[in-house]
N, C-alpha and C positions, 0 to 999 in steps of 0.2 A: 291817673295811672292806667296805662293801656295794658291789657292782658294778652295772653297767648291763647290760642285755641287748643284746648286739651280736654279730654273727657275719659273718665274711667268709672264704671259703675259696678256695684255688687248688688244685684237685685234677684236673688234666687227665688223669690216668692211672687215675682211679677207685681210688686207693690207700687211701682212708680206712678201709675194712674191715680192711686189713692192720695198721693202727696198733695196734689192741687185741691182735692176735696177736703182734706184735713186742714191744710194751711193755705187758704186762698190769698192771704195778703201779707206775706212775710217780708216783702221788700226785696226778695231775691228774684232777679230777672235773668232768664237764660236766653242767649242768642246763638246762632249758628245753625248748622244743618245736622240733625240727628243721624241721618243715613251715613254721613261721613265719619261720625264719631268725633267731630271737631266742634265743641261747644264752648261757650264762655259764660261765666257767671258775672253778673253786674250787681254790685251792692253800693248803696249810698256811702259817701265819705264818712258820714256820722257813724254808720255801722262798722266800717273799717277801723275807725278811731277807737270805738268801744272794744272791738276784738283785740286790738293791739294793747289796750290798757288793761285787759284782763290778765290775771296771773298765768293762766294756761293757754292763752291765745285762742280760746274757744268760748262761745257764748250760746246759751239756749235762746233761740229766736222765736220758737213757736211751741205751744203746748195745747193739746186738745184732750180735755177730760171727757170720757165717754159716758153718755146716758145709757140706760138699760137697753133701749132700742138700738143705739149705735153699737153697743157691745155685741148684741145679737147679730147685727149685720157683719161685723168683723169676725165673729165666730164662724159664720158661713163662709166668708172669704178664705179664712185659713183652712177650713175643712176642704175647700176646693183645691188647695195646693198641697194636700197632705203628702203627696209623693216627693215634695221638694226636699232639699238637704236640711239637716238639723239647724236649729236657730241657737246661736250662742246666748247664754244668759249669765248675768253677773249677780251674785248674791252679795248684798252688802249695804252699807249706809248710803244716804243720798249724796255723800261727798263723791261717789263714783260717777254721778251724772255730770256730763260735760258742762262746763261753765260754772260748776260748783267746786269740782275737784280737778286735779291735774293728771288723772290716770289715763284719759283718752287723748291720744294724739292722732295726727293724720296717719301715721304708720299703723296705728291700731284701730283706726276708725273705718276699716273695711270689714266685711263679714269674716274673712280669714283672720285678720288681726284681732278682731273681737273674740274669735274662737280661741286664739292663743292666750288671751287675757282672762277668758271666762272660767268659771268654776265647773261648768258642765254645759250640756246642750239639751234641748228638747226638740221634738218633732213639731211640725205644723199642727198635727192633730192634738198634741199635748198643749200647745200654746192656745189653740182654739178654745179649750175648756177654761183657760185663764182669762178670757175676755170677759170683763165685768164692768158694771157701772162703777165709776170712780177710778178705773184704770185709765191710763193716759198715754197718748202718743206724744213724744217729745222730739223736736227737730233742733239739732245743734249745728252750728257752723264754726269753722276755724280756718285760719290762714297760716300757711307754712311755705317756706321756700322749698321748691322741689327741683332736684338736680336736672339740668337740661331743659327745664320748662319755665322757670321763673316762679312767681307766686301762684299758689294753687289754693282754691277755696274747697275745703272738704265739708260735706254735709252728711249727717248721719241721722237716721230716724230710729228711735228706740220705742219700745212699749214697756211701761213700768206698771207694776201692780203689787199690791201688798197681799201676800199669802200667809195667813196667820200673823205672826209678828215679823215676818221677813219681807223686806222690800226687794223685789226682783226687777232686773233691767234686762230686756231682750233686744239684741241688735237685729233690726228688720231690714234696713236698706242703707247703703252707703254709696256716695259718689264723690268724685273730685273733678273740678272744672278749672280751666285757666281763669284767672281772676282779672276783672276790670273794675276799677273803683270810679264811680260816677261823681261828678261835682267837684 
């Protein structure tokens, strides 16, 4: 299935370079030229089939649980972007995590969309103090038909951490790409 070249990203915290560090082998391959804003995501047919078989058309493809040293590194990264916009956060059960529940869709998997869904927001400074061993970055992907573009693959990176008895989910990065299914 050939895709279109399409790209839109919400990266207010300049987090994109960290994605390849956190998730080096997700099976998601991006082609195109970034300067034009025309990129295409390539996924294996098996991944496409798994997404289409899921109840909400989204799956979690990567998870990176942080060690104490990694948490300290990400604490510094978020300290450096403290002047960025606020980060939406969702308080609730694990069923809100994409691939487990059906709350997150491509329409809400942008930072703006997550803000509408969220119970509140925190600043990058506030998030930096929540970086902890055992916290995790989660990358989910989903496929939707997008008007005028064809099928689009949406990818969202969340940070999740337990604060007391509450599980919190923070939207960090979101992007949508024209989709190409390989194989």
